[in-house]
C-alpha positions as CSV (number, residue, x, y, z in Angstrom):
1,M,29.5,-8.6,17.5
2,T,25.9,-9.3,18.9
3,S,22.5,-7.8,17.8
4,S,22.6,-4.9,20.8
5,A,25.7,-4.0,20.6
6,P,26.7,-1.0,18.3
7,L,28.7,-1.0,14.9
8,A,31.5,1.3,15.9
9,P,30.5,3.2,19.3
10,D,33.4,5.4,19.4
11,T,32.8,7.2,16.4
12,A,29.0,8.4,17.2
13,P,29.2,9.6,20.5
14,G,26.5,12.3,19.9
15,L,23.7,9.8,18.7
16,Q,20.7,10.5,21.0
17,R,17.2,8.1,21.0
18,S,15.1,10.6,19.4
19,L,12.7,8.3,16.9
20,K,9.5,6.9,18.0
21,R,7.0,4.9,16.0
22,F,5.5,7.9,14.2
23,D,9.0,9.4,13.3
24,I,10.1,6.0,11.9
25,T,6.9,5.7,9.9
26,A,7.1,9.4,8.9
27,M,10.6,9.1,7.4
28,A,9.5,6.0,5.7
29,I,6.8,7.7,3.9
30,A,9.2,10.8,3.7
31,A,11.7,8.4,1.6
32,V,9.6,6.0,-0.2
33,I,6.8,8.0,-1.7
34,S,8.9,9.7,-4.7
35,F,7.2,12.6,-6.3
36,D,9.4,12.2,-9.4
37,T,8.1,8.7,-10.2
38,V,4.3,9.3,-10.2
39,G,4.6,10.9,-13.7
40,Q,7.2,8.5,-14.9
41,I,4.7,5.6,-13.8
42,A,2.0,7.3,-15.4
43,T,3.6,7.5,-18.7
44,G,3.0,3.8,-19.1
45,G,-0.5,4.4,-19.8
46,G,-3.2,2.3,-18.1
47,E,-1.4,-0.9,-17.6
48,A,0.9,1.2,-15.2
49,A,-1.9,0.8,-12.8
50,T,-2.1,-2.6,-12.9
51,W,1.4,-3.2,-12.6
52,T,1.4,-1.0,-9.9
53,A,-1.3,-3.1,-7.9
54,V,0.5,-6.1,-9.1
55,I,4.0,-5.2,-8.1
56,A,2.6,-3.8,-4.8
57,L,1.1,-7.3,-4.1
58,F,3.9,-9.8,-5.0
59,F,6.7,-7.1,-4.2
60,L,6.3,-4.8,-1.6
61,I,4.4,-7.0,0.7
62,P,7.1,-9.6,1.0
63,Y,9.8,-6.8,0.8
64,A,8.1,-5.2,3.8
65,L,7.8,-8.7,5.6
66,L,11.8,-9.5,5.4
67,F,12.9,-5.8,6.1
68,A,10.6,-5.6,9.2
69,E,11.8,-8.9,10.7
70,T,15.4,-8.2,9.9
71,G,15.5,-4.5,11.2
72,A,13.5,-5.4,14.6
73,A,16.4,-8.4,15.0
74,F,19.4,-6.1,14.2
75,P,18.9,-2.8,15.4
76,Q,22.1,-1.3,14.9
77,E,23.1,2.1,13.5
78,G,24.1,1.4,9.8
79,G,21.1,-0.7,9.0
80,P,21.8,-2.6,5.6
81,Y,25.7,-2.0,6.4
82,V,25.6,-4.0,9.5
83,W,23.4,-6.7,7.9
84,V,25.8,-7.4,5.0
85,K,28.9,-7.4,7.4
86,L,27.6,-9.9,9.6
87,A,26.6,-12.2,6.8
88,L,29.4,-11.6,4.2
89,G,32.1,-9.6,5.3
90,R,33.3,-6.1,5.7
91,P,34.6,-5.7,2.2
92,A,31.0,-7.1,0.8
93,A,29.4,-4.7,3.3
94,A,31.6,-1.8,2.2
95,L,30.8,-2.2,-1.8
96,T,26.9,-2.7,-1.2
97,T,26.7,0.6,0.8
98,L,28.8,2.6,-1.8
99,F,26.1,1.9,-4.3
100,Y,23.5,2.3,-2.0
101,W,24.8,5.7,-0.8
102,V,25.8,6.9,-4.2
103,T,22.1,6.5,-5.5
104,N,21.1,9.8,-3.3
105,P,23.2,12.1,-4.5
106,I,23.2,11.2,-7.8
107,W,19.0,11.4,-7.3
108,L,19.2,14.5,-5.4
109,G,21.2,16.2,-8.1
110,G,19.7,14.9,-10.8
111,S,16.1,13.9,-11.0
112,L,14.7,15.4,-7.9
113,V,16.5,19.2,-8.6
114,F,15.4,18.9,-12.1
115,L,11.9,18.5,-11.3
116,A,11.8,20.9,-8.5
117,A,13.4,23.3,-11.2
118,E,10.8,22.5,-13.8
119,T,7.9,22.8,-11.3
120,W,9.2,26.3,-9.7
121,D,9.9,27.7,-13.2
122,G,6.5,26.7,-14.5
123,F,4.1,27.5,-11.7
124,V,5.6,29.8,-9.4
125,F,8.6,32.1,-10.9
126,H,10.6,31.9,-14.3
127,L,13.6,30.6,-14.0
128,G,14.7,29.6,-17.5
129,S,17.0,26.9,-18.6
130,G,20.8,27.3,-17.9
131,T,20.3,30.6,-16.8
132,F,22.1,31.8,-13.6
133,A,18.6,31.9,-12.0
134,D,18.2,28.3,-13.1
135,Y,21.9,27.5,-11.7
136,A,21.2,29.3,-8.4
137,F,17.8,27.3,-8.0
138,K,19.4,23.9,-8.5
139,L,22.5,24.9,-6.0
140,L,20.2,26.2,-3.2
141,F,17.7,23.2,-3.5
142,V,20.7,20.7,-3.1
143,W,22.2,22.4,-0.3
144,A,19.2,22.7,1.6
145,A,18.5,19.2,1.6
146,I,22.3,18.3,2.7
147,L,21.9,20.9,5.3
148,T,18.7,19.4,6.6
149,A,20.6,16.3,7.0
150,V,23.6,18.0,9.0
151,V,21.1,19.4,11.6
152,S,20.4,16.9,14.6
153,L,18.1,14.1,13.9
154,R,16.1,15.4,17.0
155,R,15.2,18.4,15.1
156,G,15.7,17.1,11.6
157,K,13.0,14.6,11.9
158,W,10.3,17.3,12.1
159,I,11.5,18.8,8.7
160,T,11.0,15.4,7.0
161,T,8.0,14.3,8.9
162,A,6.5,17.9,7.6
163,G,7.3,16.7,4.2
164,A,5.8,13.4,4.4
165,L,2.6,15.1,5.5
166,V,2.7,17.7,2.9
167,K,3.2,14.8,0.3
168,V,0.3,12.8,1.3
169,L,-2.1,16.2,1.4
170,C,-0.8,16.8,-2.0
171,L,-1.3,13.3,-3.7
172,V,-5.1,13.3,-1.8
173,L,-5.9,16.8,-2.7
174,F,-5.0,15.7,-6.4
175,T,-6.8,12.4,-6.1
176,L,-10.0,14.2,-4.9
177,T,-9.8,17.1,-7.4
178,A,-9.2,14.8,-10.4
179,V,-12.6,12.9,-9.0
180,L,-14.5,16.2,-8.7
181,Y,-13.1,17.2,-12.4
182,G,-14.0,13.9,-13.8
183,I,-17.7,14.3,-12.4
184,E,-17.8,18.0,-14.3
185,H,-16.1,17.3,-17.3
186,G,-16.1,13.5,-17.9
187,F,-13.4,11.1,-17.2
188,Q,-11.4,12.2,-20.9
189,G,-8.4,10.1,-20.3
190,L,-10.2,7.0,-20.1
191,T,-11.2,7.0,-23.6
192,D,-7.9,5.7,-24.9
193,T,-6.5,4.1,-21.7
194,R,-6.4,0.1,-21.6
195,F,-5.5,-1.6,-18.2
196,S,-4.8,-5.0,-19.5
197,P,-1.1,-5.6,-18.8
198,T,1.2,-6.6,-21.4
199,T,5.0,-8.1,-21.5
200,A,6.1,-4.8,-23.1
201,G,4.4,-2.5,-20.3
202,F,6.1,-5.0,-17.7
203,L,9.8,-4.7,-18.8
204,A,9.3,-0.8,-19.3
205,L,7.7,-0.2,-15.9
206,V,9.4,-2.9,-13.5
207,P,12.6,-0.9,-12.8
208,I,11.0,2.5,-12.1
209,L,8.2,0.6,-10.1
210,L,10.7,-1.2,-8.1
211,F,12.5,2.1,-7.6
212,A,9.7,3.5,-6.3
213,Y,8.8,0.8,-3.4
214,V,12.0,0.1,-2.2
215,G,13.3,2.1,0.7
216,F,11.7,0.6,3.9
217,E,14.7,-0.4,5.5
218,A,16.0,3.2,5.3
219,P,15.0,4.4,8.8
220,N,17.2,1.2,10.1
221,A,20.4,3.1,9.1
222,A,19.6,5.2,12.3
223,G,18.8,2.0,14.5
224,E,20.4,3.1,17.6
225,E,18.8,6.6,17.4
226,M,15.3,5.0,17.7
227,H,13.5,4.3,21.4
228,D,12.1,0.7,20.7
229,P,13.2,-0.5,17.2
230,Q,12.1,-4.2,18.0
231,R,8.5,-3.1,18.6
232,D,8.1,0.1,16.2
233,V,10.2,-1.0,13.2
234,P,7.5,-3.6,12.2
235,A,4.7,-1.3,13.1
236,A,6.2,1.8,11.2
237,L,6.8,-0.6,8.1
238,G,3.5,-1.8,7.9
239,R,2.0,1.2,8.0
240,S,4.0,3.0,5.8
241,A,3.8,0.2,3.2
242,A,0.0,0.7,3.3
243,V,0.1,4.5,2.8
244,A,2.9,4.0,0.1
245,A,0.9,1.7,-2.3
246,C,-2.2,3.8,-2.0
247,C,-0.4,7.1,-2.8
248,Y,1.1,5.6,-5.8
249,L,-1.9,3.6,-7.3
250,L,-4.4,6.5,-6.6
251,P,-2.8,9.2,-8.0
252,V,-1.6,7.3,-11.0
253,L,-5.3,6.5,-11.6
254,A,-6.5,9.9,-10.9
255,L,-3.8,11.2,-13.7
256,L,-4.8,8.6,-16.2
257,T,-8.3,9.3,-16.2
258,V,-8.3,13.0,-16.7
259,V,-5.2,13.6,-18.9
260,P,-5.0,11.8,-22.4
261,A,-1.9,9.3,-22.4
262,Q,-0.2,10.8,-25.0
263,K,0.1,14.3,-22.9
264,V,1.6,12.4,-19.7
265,T,5.0,13.2,-19.3
266,G,7.5,12.1,-16.8
267,I,9.2,15.2,-15.7
268,G,5.7,17.4,-15.6
269,G,3.3,14.9,-15.4
270,F,1.6,15.4,-11.7
271,M,1.8,19.4,-11.6
272,E,0.3,19.6,-15.5
273,G,-2.4,16.9,-14.4
274,A,-2.9,19.4,-11.4
275,R,-3.1,22.4,-13.8
276,L,-6.1,20.9,-15.7
277,V,-8.1,19.4,-12.7
278,F,-7.8,22.6,-10.5
279,G,-9.9,24.3,-12.9
280,V,-12.8,23.0,-11.0
281,Y,-11.8,25.7,-8.5
282,G,-12.6,28.6,-10.7
283,G,-11.0,31.9,-9.9
284,A,-9.0,30.5,-6.9
285,A,-7.4,27.8,-9.4
286,G,-4.4,30.0,-9.8
287,P,-3.2,30.7,-6.8
288,L,-4.0,27.1,-5.4
289,L,-1.8,26.1,-8.2
290,T,0.8,27.7,-7.2
291,L,0.2,27.0,-3.7
292,T,0.4,23.2,-4.6
293,A,3.8,23.7,-6.7
294,V,5.3,25.1,-3.7
295,M,4.3,22.2,-1.4
296,F,5.4,19.9,-4.6
297,V,9.1,21.7,-4.2
298,F,9.2,21.3,-0.7
299,A,8.1,17.6,-0.6
300,L,10.8,17.0,-3.2
301,L,13.4,18.9,-0.7
302,T,12.6,16.7,2.1
303,Q,12.2,13.7,0.0
304,G,15.9,14.2,-0.5
305,S,16.7,15.3,2.9
306,A,15.2,11.8,4.1
307,W,17.6,9.7,2.0
308,M,20.5,12.2,3.0
309,I,19.8,11.4,6.4
310,V,19.6,7.6,6.1
311,S,22.3,6.9,3.4
312,D,24.5,8.9,4.9
313,R,24.7,7.2,8.3
314,M,25.3,3.7,6.5
315,Q,28.1,5.2,4.7
316,A,29.7,6.9,7.7
317,M,29.4,3.7,9.5
318,A,31.2,2.0,6.6
319,A,34.0,4.5,6.8
320,A,33.9,4.5,10.9
321,D,34.2,0.8,10.6
322,G,37.2,1.0,8.6
323,G,35.6,-0.3,5.4
324,F,35.7,2.8,3.1
325,F,38.6,5.3,2.9
326,S,39.4,6.9,6.4
327,R,37.7,6.1,9.6
328,S,37.4,10.1,10.2
329,L,35.1,10.2,7.2
330,G,32.5,8.4,9.3
331,A,33.1,10.4,12.2
332,F,29.7,11.9,14.0
333,H,29.6,15.5,15.4
334,P,29.6,15.2,19.1
335,G,26.9,17.9,19.4
336,L,24.9,17.1,16.4
337,G,24.8,13.5,16.5
338,T,25.2,13.6,12.3
339,P,28.1,12.5,10.1
340,V,28.9,16.1,8.9
341,R,32.1,15.0,6.6
342,T,29.9,12.4,4.9
343,N,26.9,14.7,4.7
344,L,29.2,17.6,2.7
345,L,30.7,14.7,0.6
346,S,27.0,14.1,-0.3
347,G,26.9,17.7,-1.3
348,A,29.7,17.6,-3.6
349,V,28.7,14.5,-5.3
350,A,25.2,15.8,-6.0
351,T,26.7,19.2,-7.1
352,V,29.0,17.7,-9.5
353,F,26.5,15.5,-11.0
354,M,23.9,18.0,-11.3
355,L,26.2,20.4,-13.4
356,A,27.3,17.1,-15.3
357,A,23.8,16.3,-16.4
358,M,22.4,19.9,-17.3
359,R,25.4,19.2,-19.9
360,L,24.3,15.5,-20.9
361,A,21.4,16.4,-23.5
362,D,22.3,20.1,-24.1
363,G,19.5,21.5,-22.0
364,D,17.1,18.6,-22.9
365,A,15.3,18.5,-19.4
366,A,13.2,15.5,-20.6
367,A,16.3,13.3,-21.7
368,V,18.3,14.2,-18.8
369,F,15.4,13.3,-16.2
370,A,15.0,9.8,-17.6
371,V,18.6,8.7,-18.0
372,V,19.5,10.3,-14.5
373,L,16.6,8.3,-12.9
374,T,17.7,5.2,-14.7
375,V,21.4,5.6,-13.2
376,A,19.5,5.9,-9.7
377,V,17.6,3.0,-10.3
378,T,20.5,0.9,-11.4
379,T,22.9,1.9,-8.4
380,L,20.0,1.4,-6.2
381,L,18.6,-1.9,-7.4
382,L,22.1,-3.6,-7.5
383,S,22.7,-3.0,-4.0
384,Y,19.8,-5.2,-3.1
385,L,21.3,-8.1,-5.3
386,V,23.6,-8.3,-2.0
387,V,21.6,-7.2,0.7
388,V,18.8,-9.6,0.2
389,P,20.6,-12.6,0.5
390,A,22.6,-11.2,3.4
391,L,19.1,-11.4,5.1
392,V,18.5,-15.0,4.3
393,L,22.1,-15.8,5.5
394,L,21.5,-14.0,8.9
395,R,18.3,-15.8,9.3
396,L,19.9,-19.1,8.6
397,R,22.8,-18.5,10.5
398,R,21.9,-16.5,13.4
399,P,18.8,-18.4,14.9
400,E,19.7,-17.2,18.4
401,V,18.9,-13.6,17.9
402,P,15.7,-12.6,19.2
403,R,13.2,-11.6,16.4
404,P,10.3,-9.9,17.8
405,F,8.5,-10.1,14.6
406,R,8.9,-12.7,12.6
407,V,7.7,-13.4,8.6
408,P,4.5,-15.8,8.5
409,F,5.3,-19.3,8.1
410,G,8.7,-19.1,9.8
411,T,12.3,-19.9,7.6
412,R,10.0,-21.2,4.5
413,G,8.0,-18.1,4.6
414,F,11.1,-15.9,5.1
415,L,12.8,-17.9,2.0
416,V,9.7,-17.7,-0.3
417,C,9.6,-13.9,0.4
418,A,13.2,-13.4,-0.1
419,A,13.1,-15.7,-3.7
420,A,10.1,-13.3,-4.8
421,V,12.0,-10.3,-3.8
422,Y,15.3,-11.3,-5.2
423,A,13.6,-12.5,-8.6
424,W,12.2,-9.0,-9.0
425,I,15.4,-7.0,-8.4
426,V,17.1,-9.2,-10.6
427,I,14.5,-8.5,-13.7
428,G,14.7,-4.8,-12.9
429,S,18.4,-4.5,-12.5
430,W,19.2,-6.0,-15.9
431,S,16.1,-3.7,-17.7
432,A,17.6,-0.4,-16.0
433,L,21.2,-1.4,-17.3
434,F,20.1,-2.9,-20.3
435,P,16.8,-1.5,-21.7
436,G,15.6,-3.3,-24.8
437,V,17.5,-6.4,-24.5
438,L,14.7,-8.4,-22.8
439,E,12.1,-6.8,-25.4
440,G,14.3,-8.2,-28.2
441,L,14.5,-11.8,-26.8
442,V,10.7,-11.8,-26.6
443,G,10.2,-10.2,-30.1
444,I,8.8,-6.5,-28.8
445,G,10.0,-3.7,-30.9
446,Y,12.2,-1.4,-29.2
447,D,13.4,2.0,-31.0
448,F,15.9,3.0,-28.3
449,H,16.3,6.6,-29.3
450,D,12.7,7.4,-29.5
451,V,12.3,5.9,-26.0
452,W,15.2,7.6,-24.3
453,G,16.0,10.5,-26.3
454,V,19.8,9.5,-26.6
455,S,21.6,6.7,-28.7
456,R,22.2,3.6,-26.9
457,G,26.3,3.9,-27.0
458,A,25.5,7.1,-24.9
459,F,23.1,5.7,-22.6
460,E,25.2,2.6,-21.9
461,A,28.3,5.0,-21.5
462,F,26.6,6.9,-18.9
463,T,24.9,3.7,-17.1
464,L,27.8,1.3,-17.2
465,G,30.6,4.1,-17.0
466,T,28.9,5.1,-13.7
467,V,29.0,1.6,-12.5
468,A,32.7,0.8,-13.3
469,V,33.6,4.4,-11.8
470,L,31.6,3.0,-8.6
471,L,33.5,-0.2,-8.6
472,L,36.7,1.7,-8.9
473,V,36.1,4.2,-6.1
474,G,35.1,1.0,-3.9
475,A,38.2,-0.9,-4.6
476,A,40.3,2.2,-3.8
477,G,37.9,2.8,-0.7
478,M,38.7,-0.6,0.8
479,A,42.1,-0.6,-0.3
480,V,42.8,2.7,1.5
481,A,41.0,1.6,4.7
482,R,42.8,-1.7,4.9
483,R,46.0,-0.1,5.1
484,E,44.9,2.4,7.7
485,R,43.5,-0.5,9.6
486,L,46.8,-2.4,9.5
487,R,48.5,0.8,11.1
488,L,46.2,0.5,14.1
489,P,46.9,-1.8,17.2
490,E,46.0,-5.6,16.5
491,A,43.1,-5.0,19.2
492,Q,41.7,-1.9,17.6
493,R,41.6,-3.6,13.8
494,G,38.2,-5.2,14.1
């Protein structure tokens, strides 16, 4: 298999080259900038801003460099699935892709839909908790995101592009309004804010910050739908990385300066901050706040859509390549050019997870939000524990592949970036799976129930249980796919 050959051309007859540099940039922004994490990051207080900047410098930059080089060198449809398969083989690629993919329906059916419903209920139209309206809203949200991924990328890209623009507009509007509010009323949040970094703050924030910053490889899942990936991927990732860093750091700073730290919450932080600062607009504050809430929910919807578009393509290519259950699961619709069966599977998983999450903590939205988001953080970060070494192996074993963009300082620079990124991912994965353990090793007190709202046993059962189920599903999927491959003529087994 060469770097220019598609992974499984017979399974994707409807692919069209519809993504240009602007589209790739917008898709990366739509996927990476996570509204649901802005408030969650800000709960860390002033040091959250410090760690946001530090991780942007020492994680985001080397991470973007690694994936810019690899994405331009290996632009096949399926992105990370192809990279892991080339480096480590089909089984490793299939299992890694499962962890990467399942993050997104979990995230969509968990934190995104809960934040959207909370925002709609508080600022647009009362839904209640556990009511028919609440269930209806969440189901509509999930399936609207899925259907956006089903339509052809030539049309669907404009929905995610609109979401990216709305997202940046909301964050810029909030930041500027917070400055105006501070000038008029004083920067109240700064009274008790401390920006000095601490070990406890680092361990609490690193998983959520890594989750916020990862995802720049996502557009490569549609690599064969790009006009010129060798030139456009590095440029698009550079632009989107800069925008993402600003769109996290500036709103978090703005939120902390105007909202007292004890009033910042993960599930309502951004919109509650907006409610406060929009008071500077007088009588127009109410309608403007409602409009912002609608834009906020739309941005959340398109954020979910962007991840469904890319992760479903990865999972579909794993299936089409004979790595996960039936090849038919990876079939692309001949007219739409989208993996409709995988899209529908994502919708089903998101729906089941949403229904389960609503019962997790007896309707306690804040506890559900935090635990569900942690599950999503865990499965995504675990996938990078395999993806990053695969990038290193490709760099060392495939020197003949043209690399239009290279990490500065050649192979040594690439290895340094990979080591830095991997170290961050290991710390983030451990902290997400076993919160409080590293704190205990360094003598920092950690009251588990106060932090998470559930017991450690319930938390670990949910997170480790999810990982165990995924391993079983992955093993079953690979076994079924292997039997299917063995029934094919030898020339078609791959």
